[in-house]
C-alpha positions as CSV (number, residue, x, y, z in Angstrom):
1,M,76.1,105.7,101.7
2,N,72.7,105.0,104.1
3,I,73.1,104.2,107.1
4,E,70.0,102.1,108.5
5,H,72.2,99.7,110.7
6,R,74.5,99.5,112.6
7,V,76.8,96.3,114.5
8,V,79.4,96.6,117.2
9,M,81.5,94.0,118.1
10,E,84.3,93.6,120.3
11,V,87.0,91.5,119.3
12,R,89.9,89.6,121.4
13,H,93.0,87.5,120.5
14,V,92.8,88.7,116.5
15,P,95.8,91.2,115.6
16,R,94.0,94.2,113.6
17,Y,95.9,93.5,110.3
18,R,94.1,89.7,110.4
19,L,90.6,91.6,111.0
20,M,91.7,94.3,108.2
21,L,92.4,91.2,105.7
22,A,88.6,90.1,106.7
23,L,86.8,92.2,105.9
24,Q,88.5,93.4,102.2
25,E,87.6,89.3,101.9
26,A,84.1,90.6,102.4
27,G,84.3,92.6,99.7
28,S,85.6,96.1,101.1
29,E,88.6,99.0,100.4
30,V,90.7,99.8,102.7
31,V,90.4,103.7,103.2
32,D,93.1,104.1,106.0
33,V,94.8,102.3,108.4
34,A,91.8,100.8,110.3
35,S,88.9,102.0,108.5
36,V,86.7,100.5,104.9
37,A,84.1,101.0,103.0
38,A,82.4,99.4,99.6
39,P,79.2,100.3,98.0
40,R,76.5,99.2,101.0
41,W,78.4,99.6,104.1
42,A,81.6,100.6,105.8
43,A,83.5,99.5,108.8
44,H,86.2,100.8,111.5
45,I,88.3,99.4,114.0
46,E,88.4,101.2,117.4
47,S,91.3,100.7,120.0
48,L,90.1,99.3,123.6
49,E,92.1,99.0,126.7
50,P,93.9,95.7,126.8
51,D,92.1,93.0,129.7
52,I,94.5,92.4,132.4
53,V,94.5,88.9,133.2
54,G,96.7,88.0,136.0
55,I,99.9,89.3,134.6
56,V,99.4,89.1,130.7
57,E,97.1,91.7,128.6
58,V,94.8,90.5,126.1
59,P,94.3,93.0,123.8
60,R,90.8,94.5,122.3
61,D,89.4,96.2,119.6
62,R,85.9,97.5,118.6
63,L,84.6,96.9,115.5
64,V,81.6,99.2,113.9
65,I,80.3,98.0,111.2
66,E,77.5,100.4,109.0
67,G,75.3,100.2,106.1
68,A,72.5,98.5,104.2
69,R,70.7,95.6,107.0
70,T,71.2,93.1,104.9
71,E,75.3,94.0,103.3
72,V,75.6,94.7,107.4
73,E,74.7,91.2,108.9
74,R,76.5,89.3,106.0
75,V,79.7,91.0,107.1
76,H,78.9,90.4,110.6
77,S,78.3,86.9,110.5
78,Y,81.2,86.4,108.0
79,I,83.5,88.3,110.7
80,L,82.6,86.2,113.2
81,R,83.4,82.9,111.5
82,Q,86.6,84.1,110.5
83,T,87.5,85.7,113.9
84,E,86.5,82.3,115.4
85,R,88.8,80.4,112.7
86,H,91.6,82.5,113.7
87,R,91.5,82.1,117.1
88,R,91.5,78.7,117.1
């Protein structure tokens, strides 16, 4: 796969399993616990330290999407819509 474009986004308040499900819905197949791949793009999730808000820990993850520019932009837009929907 030729990596011509890369998007890195921070995701909060969305369980990792929902993020993986959304990536699969965008057209990928699971490679391992935190990685997916499709013919023209791939993505992986990295754990970040949680934010501390008062006494509450807010879980955070970093999502990295790489591949062909048009596919990466399409998947990025889809993930943004899905994460906004799940946060409501």
